[in-house]
C-alpha positions as CSV (number, residue, x, y, z in Angstrom):
1,M,-0.2,-0.1,0.3
2,M,1.1,3.5,-0.2
3,Q,2.9,5.1,2.1
4,Q,4.4,8.9,2.9
5,E,6.8,10.1,5.5
6,D,5.0,8.9,9.2
7,T,1.7,8.1,6.9
8,Y,0.4,4.9,5.2
9,I,-2.6,3.1,4.5
10,R,-3.8,-0.5,5.3
11,K,-6.6,-2.6,3.9
12,A,-9.0,-2.7,6.2
13,T,-10.3,-6.0,7.8
14,A,-13.6,-7.2,9.4
15,E,-11.9,-6.6,12.5
16,D,-11.3,-2.8,11.7
17,A,-15.0,-2.6,11.3
18,A,-15.5,-1.2,15.0
19,A,-12.4,1.2,14.5
20,I,-13.7,2.4,11.1
21,H,-17.3,3.4,13.3
22,Q,-15.1,5.4,15.7
23,L,-13.6,7.0,12.9
24,A,-16.6,7.7,11.5
25,L,-17.9,8.9,15.0
26,D,-15.3,11.3,15.0
27,I,-14.8,12.6,11.3
28,W,-18.3,13.0,9.7
29,P,-20.7,14.8,12.2
30,K,-18.0,17.6,12.0
31,A,-17.6,17.4,8.5
32,F,-21.8,17.9,7.3
33,E,-22.8,19.9,10.3
34,Q,-22.8,23.1,8.0
35,L,-25.1,20.2,5.5
36,L,-27.0,18.6,7.1
37,S,-29.6,18.7,10.7
38,Q,-28.2,17.1,13.8
39,E,-31.3,15.0,12.8
40,Q,-30.3,13.6,9.6
41,T,-26.7,12.9,10.3
42,S,-27.6,10.7,13.4
43,Y,-29.9,8.6,10.9
44,M,-26.9,8.8,8.4
45,M,-24.4,7.5,10.7
46,Q,-26.6,4.7,12.1
47,M,-27.7,3.5,8.4
48,M,-24.1,3.8,7.1
49,Y,-21.9,3.8,9.9
50,A,-22.9,0.8,12.6
51,P,-20.0,-2.3,12.6
52,S,-22.9,-5.0,11.6
53,V,-23.8,-2.3,8.4
54,L,-19.8,-2.0,7.8
55,E,-19.1,-6.0,8.0
56,Q,-22.2,-6.0,5.4
57,E,-20.5,-4.3,3.1
58,M,-16.9,-5.9,3.2
59,E,-18.6,-8.8,2.7
60,R,-20.5,-7.8,-0.7
61,G,-17.2,-6.5,-1.5
62,V,-16.7,-2.8,-0.6
63,E,-12.9,-2.4,0.2
64,Y,-11.9,-0.2,3.4
65,Y,-9.0,1.4,3.8
66,I,-7.8,3.2,7.1
67,L,-4.8,5.7,6.9
68,N,-3.0,5.9,10.0
69,H,-1.0,9.1,10.6
70,K,2.0,8.6,13.3
71,G,1.1,5.9,14.6
72,V,-2.9,7.0,15.7
73,D,-5.8,5.9,12.6
74,M,-6.8,8.9,11.4
75,G,-8.8,8.4,8.5
76,Y,-10.6,5.8,6.1
77,T,-11.8,5.6,2.3
78,A,-14.2,3.2,0.8
79,I,-14.2,1.2,-2.9
80,E,-16.1,-1.0,-4.8
81,Q,-16.1,-2.5,-8.4
82,K,-19.8,-1.3,-10.0
83,A,-18.8,-2.9,-13.6
84,P,-16.0,-3.9,-15.9
85,G,-13.5,-1.2,-15.3
86,S,-15.3,1.4,-13.3
87,W,-15.1,1.3,-9.9
88,K,-16.8,3.4,-7.1
89,L,-15.4,5.9,-4.2
90,H,-18.1,5.8,-1.9
91,K,-15.9,7.3,1.4
92,I,-13.4,9.7,2.1
93,Y,-12.7,11.2,5.5
94,L,-9.8,12.8,6.9
95,S,-9.2,13.9,11.0
96,Q,-10.5,17.8,10.1
97,Q,-6.9,18.2,12.1
98,L,-5.6,16.8,9.2
99,H,-7.0,18.9,7.2
100,G,-4.4,21.4,4.6
101,K,-1.4,19.3,4.9
102,G,-1.7,16.9,1.8
103,L,-3.2,13.7,3.3
104,G,-6.5,13.8,1.5
105,K,-4.8,13.9,-2.0
106,Y,-3.2,10.9,-0.2
107,Q,-5.9,9.4,0.4
108,L,-7.6,10.3,-3.0
109,K,-4.6,9.3,-5.2
110,S,-4.3,5.9,-3.0
111,M,-7.3,4.9,-3.6
112,E,-7.0,5.3,-7.5
113,A,-4.0,3.6,-7.4
114,V,-5.7,0.4,-6.0
115,A,-8.7,1.1,-8.4
116,K,-6.4,1.0,-11.0
117,G,-4.6,-2.3,-9.5
118,Y,-7.8,-4.0,-10.2
119,G,-8.3,-2.8,-14.1
120,A,-10.5,0.2,-13.3
121,R,-10.4,2.9,-16.2
122,Q,-12.8,5.5,-14.4
123,L,-13.7,5.9,-10.6
124,L,-16.1,7.4,-9.5
125,L,-17.6,9.0,-6.9
126,N,-20.9,10.9,-5.0
127,V,-20.6,14.6,-3.1
128,N,-22.8,16.3,-1.5
129,R,-24.4,19.5,-4.0
130,R,-23.4,22.2,-1.5
131,N,-20.0,20.1,-0.2
132,K,-16.8,22.0,-0.5
133,A,-14.7,19.0,-1.4
134,V,-16.5,19.5,-4.4
135,D,-13.7,22.4,-6.1
136,F,-10.8,19.4,-4.1
137,Y,-12.1,17.3,-6.8
138,K,-12.3,19.5,-9.6
139,S,-8.7,20.3,-9.0
140,Q,-7.8,16.2,-8.6
141,G,-9.2,16.1,-12.4
142,Y,-12.7,14.7,-11.3
143,E,-15.6,16.4,-13.8
144,I,-19.8,16.3,-12.9
145,V,-21.6,13.8,-14.8
146,K,-25.2,14.3,-13.4
147,T,-26.3,15.0,-10.1
148,E,-28.7,12.9,-7.7
149,D,-31.2,12.9,-5.8
150,I,-31.2,9.7,-3.5
151,D,-34.0,8.8,-0.8
152,I,-32.9,7.5,2.0
153,G,-35.4,6.5,4.0
154,N,-37.3,8.3,6.7
155,G,-37.8,11.6,5.0
156,Y,-33.9,12.6,4.0
157,F,-32.4,12.8,0.5
158,M,-29.0,13.0,-0.1
159,N,-28.3,15.9,-2.9
160,D,-24.8,15.0,-4.4
161,Y,-23.0,15.7,-7.7
162,V,-21.9,12.1,-9.8
163,M,-18.2,13.2,-10.3
164,Q,-16.1,10.6,-12.6
165,K,-11.9,10.6,-13.7
166,E,-10.8,8.5,-16.2
167,L,-7.7,7.1,-14.9
168,G,-6.3,6.4,-18.6
């Protein structure tokens, strides 16, 4: 797996579900506090990050990766093959205290390399249309290919852009 000074990314196993759950509790609500209500955040945390949900996703082929910085787990990503040659980046989160240090780019490039290693020609991702990360993805070569409003239940919707990058 890719490595940067004092930082590396490792593939997670089902035994890491509790660690990913804890990382999500620490990172995810802060990432969306300006975009989602507290109620929707709580609902989505349970829907997406309960350890049993993470384990089920791993069983169906979603690969999770954990970023370790200076001996501490500080971020996570998840990717999945959607079709031959096409992979989806489901999750990419980094502790807010590490923002602006190039580690988000490191996570993204690592996932692009993993997907490419599996034969992916393109990587897709969804991002909330009001999320400042849209500009980050554009700066990394991703283009908006469509918008989606995804009903996630309980009266909530994810209002996303679908972005895509050709991996070459």
